[in-house]
C-alpha positions in Angstrom: 40.0 -1.3 -12.7 39.0 -0.5 -9.2 37.0 -2.7 -7.0 34.0 -0.3 -7.3 34.3 -0.4 -11.1 34.4 -4.1 -11.1 31.4 -4.5 -8.7 29.3 -1.3 -9.0 26.2 -2.9 -7.6 27.6 -3.2 -4.2 28.4 0.5 -3.9 26.3 3.7 -3.9 26.7 5.7 -7.1 28.9 8.7 -6.7 27.4 12.2 -6.5 28.5 12.8 -10.1 26.6 9.6 -11.3 23.5 10.6 -9.3 23.7 14.1 -11.0 23.9 12.4 -14.3 20.9 10.1 -13.5 18.7 13.0 -12.5 19.8 15.2 -15.3 19.7 12.7 -18.2 18.2 9.3 -17.3 15.1 7.9 -18.8 12.5 7.5 -16.0 10.8 4.2 -16.3 7.5 3.7 -14.4 6.5 0.1 -13.3 2.9 -1.1 -13.5 2.3 -0.8 -9.8 3.2 2.9 -9.9 0.4 3.7 -12.4 -2.1 1.5 -10.6 -1.1 3.0 -7.2 -1.6 6.5 -8.6 -5.3 5.6 -9.0 -5.5 4.6 -5.4 -4.4 7.9 -3.9 -6.5 10.8 -2.7 -7.5 13.4 -5.4 -5.0 16.0 -4.0 -2.1 13.6 -3.7 -2.8 12.1 -7.1 -2.6 15.6 -8.6 0.6 16.4 -6.9 2.3 13.2 -7.9 1.1 13.6 -11.5 2.3 17.2 -11.6 5.7 16.2 -10.4 6.1 13.4 -12.9 4.9 15.9 -15.6 8.1 17.9 -14.9 10.0 14.8 -16.3 7.4 14.2 -19.1 10.0 14.2 -21.9 12.0 11.5 -20.2 9.2 9.3 -18.8 8.8 6.0 -20.7 7.0 2.7 -19.9 7.7 -0.8 -21.3 5.1 -2.3 -23.5 4.5 -5.0 -21.0 3.7 -2.3 -18.3 1.2 -0.8 -20.6 -0.4 -4.2 -21.1 -0.5 -5.0 -17.4 -1.9 -1.6 -16.6 -4.6 -1.9 -19.3 -5.5 -5.5 -18.1 -5.7 -4.7 -14.4 -7.0 -1.2 -13.8 -10.6 -2.2 -14.0 -10.1 -4.9 -11.4 -8.4 -2.4 -9.0 -11.4 0.0 -9.5 -13.9 -2.8 -9.0 -12.2 -4.1 -5.8 -11.9 -0.6 -4.3 -15.7 -0.2 -4.8 -16.3 -3.5 -3.0 -14.2 -2.6 -0.1 -17.1 -1.0 1.8 -19.3 -4.1 1.7 -16.5 -6.3 2.7 -15.5 -4.2 5.7 -19.2 -4.0 6.8 -19.5 -7.8 6.5 -16.3 -8.1 8.7 -17.5 -5.7 11.3 -21.0 -7.4 11.6 -19.2 -10.8 11.9 -17.1 -9.7 14.8 -20.1 -7.9 16.3 -22.0 -11.1 16.4 -19.1 -13.2 17.7 -18.4 -11.0 20.7 -22.0 -10.4 21.6 -22.5 -14.2 21.6 -19.8 -14.4 24.1 -21.7 -12.1 26.5 -24.8 -14.2 26.0 -23.1 -17.1 27.7 -23.0 -15.0 30.9 -26.4 -13.3 30.8 -26.9 -13.9 34.6 -23.5 -13.0 35.8 -23.3 -11.4 39.2 -21.4 -8.2 38.1 -21.5 -8.1 34.4 -24.4 -6.2 32.7 -24.3 -8.1 29.5 -27.0 -6.2 27.8 -25.4 -2.9 28.6 -22.0 -4.0 27.2 -23.6 -5.4 24.1 -25.3 -2.0 23.6 -21.9 -0.4 23.7 -20.6 -2.8 21.1 -23.6 -2.2 18.9 -23.1 1.6 19.1 -19.5 1.3 18.2 -20.1 -1.0 15.2 -23.0 1.0 14.0 -20.9 4.1 14.1 -18.2 2.6 12.1 -20.6 1.1 9.5 -22.4 4.5 9.2 -19.0 6.2 8.4 -18.2 3.6 5.8 -21.6 4.3 4.2 -20.6 8.0 4.0 -17.4 7.0 2.4 -19.2 4.9 -0.2 -21.5 7.7 -1.0 -18.5 9.9 -1.9 -16.6 7.3 -3.9 -15.4 8.7 -7.2 -17.8 8.1 -10.1 -16.8 6.1 -13.1 -16.3 9.4 -15.1 -14.0 10.6 -12.4 -11.9 7.4 -12.8 -11.9 7.9 -16.5 -10.5 11.4 -16.0 -7.7 10.0 -13.9 -7.0 7.6 -16.6 -6.8 10.4 -19.3 -4.4 12.2 -17.0 -2.0 9.2 -16.9 -2.4 8.7 -20.5 -1.4 12.3 -21.3 1.5 12.0 -19.0 3.0 9.0 -20.8 1.8 10.0 -24.4 3.3 7.7 -27.0 6.5 6.9 -25.0 5.8 3.2 -24.8 8.0 0.3 -25.7 7.5 -1.8 -28.8 6.4 -5.4 -28.2 8.8 -8.1 -29.1 7.9 -10.5 -31.9 6.3 -13.8 -31.1 9.6 -15.6 -31.8 11.5 -13.1 -29.5 8.8 -13.4 -26.8 9.2 -17.2 -26.8 12.9 -16.9 -26.4 12.6 -14.4 -23.6 10.3 -16.7 -21.7 12.7 -19.6 -22.1 15.5 -17.3 -20.8 13.4 -16.4 -17.9 12.7 -20.0 -16.9 16.5 -20.7 -17.0 17.1 -17.7 -14.8 14.4 -18.6 -12.3 16.0 -22.0 -11.7 19.2 -20.3 -10.8 17.4 -17.5 -8.7 18.8 -14.8 -11.0 16.8 -11.6 -10.5 14.4 -10.2 -11.3 11.2 -12.3 -11.2 12.2 -15.5 -9.6 9.8 -14.9 -6.7 6.9 -14.8 -9.1 7.3 -18.4 -10.3 4.1 -19.5 -8.4 2.0 -17.1 -10.4 -0.4 -18.5 -13.0 0.4 -18.8 -16.7 2.4 -16.0 -18.2 2.1 -13.7 -15.2 5.3 -15.3 -13.9 7.3 -13.7 -16.6 6.2 -10.1 -16.1 9.2 -8.8 -14.1 11.7 -10.3 -16.5 9.9 -9.1 -19.6 10.0 -5.6 -18.2 13.6 -6.0 -17.3 14.5 -6.9 -20.8 12.7 -4.0 -22.3 14.5 -1.6 -19.9 17.8 -2.9 -21.0 16.8 -2.6 -24.7 15.5 0.9 -24.2 18.7 2.0 -22.6 20.6 0.7 -25.6 18.4 2.3 -28.2 18.3 5.7 -26.5 21.9 5.6 -25.1 20.6 6.8 -21.8 21.0 5.7 -18.2 17.8 4.4 -16.4 15.9 5.4 -13.3 13.3 2.7 -12.6 10.4 3.7 -10.3 8.6 0.8 -8.7 6.8 0.0 -5.4 7.7 -3.7 -5.9 10.4 -4.0 -3.2 10.7 -7.7 -3.1 14.1 -9.2 -2.8 14.3 -10.2 -6.4 14.5 -6.5 -7.2 15.9 -4.9 -4.1 19.1 -5.4 -2.0 18.5 -5.1 1.8 20.6 -5.2 4.9 18.9 -5.5 8.3 15.5 -4.8 6.6 16.8 -1.5 5.1 16.3 -0.8 1.4 19.8 -0.3 0.1 19.0 -0.1 -3.6 18.7 -2.4 -6.6 20.0 -5.9 -6.4 23.8 -5.8 -7.3 23.2 -8.5 -9.9 20.8 -6.2 -11.7 23.3 -3.2 -11.7 26.1 -5.5 -12.9 24.0 -7.0 -15.7 22.7 -3.6 -16.8 26.2 -2.0 -16.8 27.6 -5.0 -18.7 24.9 -4.9 -21.3 24.5 -1.2 -21.8 27.6 0.5 -20.3 25.4 2.9 -18.4 24.1 3.5 -14.9 20.9 2.1 -13.4 19.1 2.9 -10.2 15.7 2.2 -8.8 13.5 4.1 -6.4 10.2 3.5 -4.7 7.7 6.3 -5.6 8.1 7.8 -2.1 12.0 8.0 -2.5 11.6 9.4 -6.0 9.4 12.2 -4.7 11.8 12.9 -1.9 14.7 13.3 -4.4 12.6 15.2 -6.8 11.9 17.7 -4.1 15.6 18.0 -3.2 17.2 17.9 -6.6 14.6 19.3 -9.0 12.7 21.8 -6.8 9.5 19.8 -7.0 6.7 20.8 -4.7 5.2 17.6 -3.4 3.7 18.3 0.0 4.8 16.4 3.1 1.2 15.3 3.5 1.2 13.7 0.0 4.5 12.0 0.5 3.2 10.6 3.8 0.2 9.2 2.1 2.4 7.5 -0.6 4.7 6.2 2.1 1.8 4.9 4.2 0.4 3.1 1.1 3.8 1.6 0.3 4.5 0.5 3.9 1.0 -1.1 4.5 1.1 -3.0 1.4 4.6 -4.4 2.1 3.4 -5.3 5.7 0.4 -7.0 4.4 -2.0 -5.2 6.6 -4.0 -3.6 3.9 -4.7 -4.4 0.3 -4.4 -1.8 -2.5 -8.1 -2.1 -3.2 -9.1 -1.2 0.4 -6.5 1.5 0.7 -8.5 3.2 -2.1 -8.5 6.8 -3.3 -12.3 6.4 -3.1 -12.1 6.4 0.8 -10.2 9.6 1.1 -10.7 11.7 -2.1 -13.5 14.0 -1.0 -14.1 16.2 2.0 -12.3 14.0 4.6 -13.1 16.6 7.2 -16.8 15.9 6.8 -16.5 12.1 7.6 -15.8 10.4 10.9 -13.6 7.8 9.2 -10.0 8.7 9.1 -7.1 6.9 7.3 -6.2 5.3 10.6 -9.6 3.8 10.9 -9.4 2.3 7.4 -6.0 0.9 8.4 -7.3 -0.8 11.5 -10.5 -1.9 10.0 -8.7 -3.7 7.3 -6.7 -5.5 9.9 -10.0 -7.0 11.0 -9.6 -9.0 7.9 -5.9 -9.6 8.2 -5.8 -10.5 11.9 -8.7 -12.9 11.7 -6.3 -15.3 10.0 -3.9 -15.2 13.0 -4.2 -17.3 16.1 -3.7 -14.3 18.5 -3.7 -15.2 22.2 -5.2 -12.9 24.8 -1.8 -11.5 26.0 -0.9 -10.4 22.6 -4.3 -8.8 22.0 -4.2 -7.0 25.3 -0.6 -5.7 24.7 -1.6 -4.4 21.3 -4.7 -2.9 22.8 -2.8 -1.2 25.6 -0.2 0.2 23.1 -3.0 1.8 21.1 -4.9 3.3 24.1 -2.7 6.3 24.6 -3.2 7.9 28.0 -2.9 11.3 26.4 -6.1 10.8 24.4 -7.9 14.1 24.6 -10.4 14.3 21.8 -13.3 12.4 20.3 -11.2 11.7 17.2 -8.4 10.3 19.2 -10.8 8.1 21.0 -12.3 6.9 17.7 -8.9 5.9 16.5 -8.2 4.0 19.7 -11.6 2.3 19.4 -10.7 1.1 16.0 -7.4 -0.3 17.2 -9.2 -2.1 20.1 -11.8 -3.4 17.8 -9.2 -5.0 15.4 -7.8 -7.0 18.3 -10.8 -7.8 20.5 -13.5 -8.7 18.1 -12.0 -12.1 17.4 -14.0 -15.4 17.4 -11.1 -17.0 19.3 -11.9 -15.0 22.4 -13.7 -17.6 24.7 -13.6 -16.0 28.1 -16.0 -13.2 29.1 -13.4 -12.1 31.6 -11.1 -11.4 28.7 -13.7 -9.2 27.0 -14.7 -7.6 30.3 -11.0 -6.6 31.0 -10.6 -5.0 27.6 -13.9 -3.1 27.9 -13.1 -2.0 31.4 -9.6 -0.8 30.4 -11.2 1.0 27.5 -13.7 2.9 29.7 -10.9 4.0 32.1 -8.9 5.4 29.3 -11.7 7.3 27.6 -11.9 11.1 27.9 -14.1 12.1 30.7 -16.6 14.0 28.7 -17.0 11.1 26.3 -17.7 8.6 29.0 -20.2 10.9 30.7 -22.0 11.3 27.4 -22.0 7.5 27.0 -23.5 7.0 30.4 -26.2 9.5 29.8 -27.1 7.9 26.6 -28.1 4.6 28.2 
């Protein structure tokens, strides 16, 4: 046998094997894909569902995926609805903190503290008003039910059979043994509570069993890109862990490959003439990247924020990204230089429109409204830099409004 045959996980599949996968493989969706679909804008959700529907006869989910989705979707929906109040609370907290810093210098020779505080209040009030508009347009419970029905129709009855209690016990014991040896998948979930730690391995076992029963190769679509699933070099996603490919090939004699949803859609466009728009793929990619980076949680990056008439709201996707970083960055001990560098990076000198300025404001806000800022000179420098970079028309209007 050749080296590639002996160790297939360390080599990319040949074009023939890729063709076989895309022509014949069962397409297995992970729990996070089903939950993430609920979090996309209405249009993107429709495009993704339509693309998956082209593979409907080959789509299958493990029983454990069906269980996890059924258990978690209400929590995802509830957290998305609570995102608005959480962000408003965060904005108000930072508003109070930075205004109190100005209060320390109420009689400063050159700083008009009341004037600067009014600027801050106008900014935070505008952001809160935009969030309120988003909340008013959040999908109703009936609309969420419609999305669930769409997913249910997509999957139909193509769901795995649960193992017997005896088999489940044996699989959990096998998982514990693998976790001790750091054999993928699932060993990074050992800190999870109770039976949640076994989820990845239970899904993996069902995938292997399904391939054997159908005599089909497998494409696994998952946005879980942790190292106990994915092989990376220099931070680049190469593909599934070689150990997983080797185990799958050894136990089934067939091919296995995994994709993030974004990569799957890219390949579906190229290989199967799918018609997923670049805008939809960008939204899926943003969602995937921001979750991986830890800047934004799935519940905040919610379909409810973007699903209706985005052109009628002042709050863009970039605003939500930066606002959510208020929550994230508050846990970090950022020094002034780091904040100012990040601020300078965001304040593009090519800013020409009010929308561009709003995006820059949101970025500035995420780094400057921090309780660790102690010096009024720090705050003044940021505000002064901001004013110099603002479009002329906007600064004139701002002056006139005072």
